[in-house]
N, C-alpha and C positions, 0 to 999 in steps of 0.2 A: 504494499500500499504506499502511495507516495504521498508526502505531506505537503499540503498546499500553504503558501504564505498568506497570512491575514492581510487584507487591504483595508487600511483605515479610511473611513469617510471623512473628509476634511472640508470645512466651510471655507470657501475662498476669502482670503483676506480683504480683497477689494470689495467684496458684498458685504462683510462686517462692517468696513468703513463706511460704505454708503448707507447702510441701515442706521448706523449711530449717527451720521450726519443729519439724515431725514427725520429722526426721532428726537432731536435736540429740543424741540418746542413741548414736547410732552413730558409728563412727570413719570419717567422711567429710571430705573437703576440697573446698570450693567448689561451685557449681552452674553448669554451662555449658549454656545453652540453645542449641537448634539455630539455624542461620542460613541464609537463603536466600529465594528467591522462593517465593511461596505456591503458584504453579501450575507449579513446575519439574517437568519430565518425568523427571528423574533425581534419585534421592535416594542419598546415601552415608551409611551407618550404621557408626559405629565402635563399639568395645567399651565405652570409658570415657575420659574426659579424662585427659590427662597433666599433669605439673606446668606446662608451659607454658600449656596451655589453661585451667587453673584460675586462672592469674594474669592472663591477657589476655582471657578470656572468649571465645575464638575457636575453634570446633571445628576440629580438625586443622590447628593452627597450629605444633605441634612437629615433631619429627624424621618421625613418620609422616605429617604434613601435607606436609612437603617432598617426600616420595615421591609422595603423592597428587597434588600440583601438578605434578610431571613427568609422570605419566600423564595428567592432564587436559590438559596442554599438547599431548601427543601426539594426543589426541583432540579438540583444538581447542575446548576447553571452559573456562570460567573460573568462579570462585566465583558470579558473577552467574547463571550458567546452571543451576545445581544447589541442591538443599538439602542441607545437611550437618549431621548430628547424631550422637549416640551412644546406644546402647541404655541406658547408664546416665549420668545426667547429673552426678553427683559422683564425684571421685577417691576409690577405695576405702579410703584411709587419710589420715592427716594427715601433713603434711610433718614430717620428722624421725622418723617411726615405721616407716619402711619396714624389712622384714626384711634383715638384713645376713648375707651369705653369706661 
């Protein structure tokens, strides 16, 4: 059996720069690209990055990511087996502007 080399899906830097520029007028924080193998058979899509994800640029690395990793472990999957992203790539408010209840 021949081992195939995993090919990562990379968001083009030119696209990231364009999105950041066009979203400057909106109350957004960060830009978190998806991560994973280009030919992954499983894709996990979250709603939007949280505070942890915005700071380390790794999707599902905060509290929700801890839960996801527990379930992936049960399914015998690792981050290398899947593609992980969010429907929205930026956090929908800037740090310190959260609604306080």
